[in-house]
N, C-alpha and C positions, 0 to 999 in steps of 0.2 A: 199572724206572723209567728207567734209562739208555737202553734200547732205544726207549722212547716219545719221549724227547728227540731222538734221532737221526731218528725218523720225522717229528717236528714240524719239525726243521731242514731236512729234505729238502723238505717241503711248502712251507716258507718260501722256500727257494732257487728252487723251480719258480715260485712266485708272483711272485718278483722277476724271474726270467729270461724268463718268457713275454712280458710287456709289452715288454722290451728287444728281444727277437727280433722282435716285431711291428713295433716302431719301425724297426729295421734293415731289415726287408723293405720297409716303406713308403717309406723313404728311397731304397732301391735302385730301386724301381719308378718313383718320380718322377724320379730321375736319368736313367733310360733314355729318358724322353720329352723330355728337354731338346733345344732346337733348336740346330742348328749351321748354318753357312753353307758351301755347297758350290758347285762349278762343274763342268760336264761338257763335255769336249772330245772329239770323235769321233776315234778312232785312225786311221781310214782317210782321212777328208776334211779333218780339221783344224778343221772348224767347231765352234762351241760351241752348246750348248743355251741359247738366249736367250729373253728376254721383251721385248716392245716395248710402249710406250705407243700407244694408238690415238687417233684424232682426237677422240673423244667422252669422253676421260678414263679409258677402260678400259685393259685390258692384254691382250696376246695372246702366244702362243708362236711362236717363230721360230728359225731357225738363222742363224749369221753369224759375223763376227769376234768374237774373245774380248775382253771388257771386264770386268776384275776389280777395277778401282779407280776412284776418282773419284765424282762426284755420282750418275752414272747407271751403276750396275754391272749391266748387262743380262745378264751371264753368271753372276751370283750368285743362288743359290736358298737359301731358308731351309728346311732339312730337319728334320723331326720323325719320330720312330720310335715305334711301339707295341711294339717288341721285334723282330719279324721284318720288318715292312713299313715303308716310308718314304713320307711325303707331301712334296711339294715346292711351295713358294710362291715367287713372285718376291720378291727381297730389296728390296722398295721399300715405303715407308710411304705411307699415304694423306694427304691434306691435313690430316686431323684427327690425324695422328700414329700411328695404329694400323697394323698390318701389313695388306697387301693380302690380302683373304680369298678368293683364288682359288687353285686347286690344279692341278698338272699332271694331266691326265685322259686316258684313252684309252677309246674305245668303237668297236667294229667296225673296228679298225686305225687310226682317226683319232686324232690327238693334238692336244689343245687345252687351254685353261684354262677352268674353270668354278668357281662358288662352292663352297668347301670344305664337305664334309658328313662328320661323324664316322662312321667305319665304312663309308664308300663304297668298295667294292672296286675300282671303276674309277679311283680316285685313289691306289691303293696300289701301291708298287713294291718289289721285292726286289732288293737289291744283291748280285750274285754275282761273286766274284773269279775271274778267269781269268789265265793267265800273261801275256796281252797287255793286261789292264786290267779294268775293271768292265763287267758286262752288267746292264742295268736290266730286270728281268723284271716285266712287268705282271701284277698279281694277277687282275684281270678275272673273267669268269664264262663258262661255256658253251664254245662253239667257240673263242673267242679267249683263253681262260685260259692264262696262261703265255707269251704272246707277248712279244717283246723290243723295246725302243725301238731304232729303226733310222733311218738317214738316207741319202739319196743325195747330200747336200751342199746341197740346196736345199729339201727338205721333210722333215718328220718323220712317222713312222708306226710301227706295231708289226707285226711279222711273226714266224712261227715261228722258233725258234732255228736258227742255222746256224754254220758255222765261220769266216765272214767277219769282217773287222774293221769293217764298217759298223755292227755291233751292239755294238762295244766302245767304252767311254768312259773317259777318263783325267781 
């Protein structure tokens, strides 16, 4: 009889622990997708990865001087992660108060902003630490998979990895 009580106690303990474990796992997963604000300054050129308003109310990607405070924080990006890869949106809100729904995108070495789409590999970036700073590796697909965000100081593009500082961001 005593052995049967211990078996029932073990079953009860598992029945209580399993939902708590599931709740803990769910909380951890949602915490990893929380958004944060980041800015990226190129280690070689000193320019920042910026976004700019366009004449028709849109937004485009650019490089230029760093602006990390004030009403127009053009060097600030809203970053969200799915665990390994990050997506970056301009840290600006629309007139209706919601976040701008465009993401940093690369296709065939071009870098631009387009409407965010969940699971779009062209909008996903891996942050890789190097002794000199961060490299932003584009997830992409095919021939350009794994190219890195690069700048010459006046334009943005992706290229295969190299040891130069033009692909390093701080």
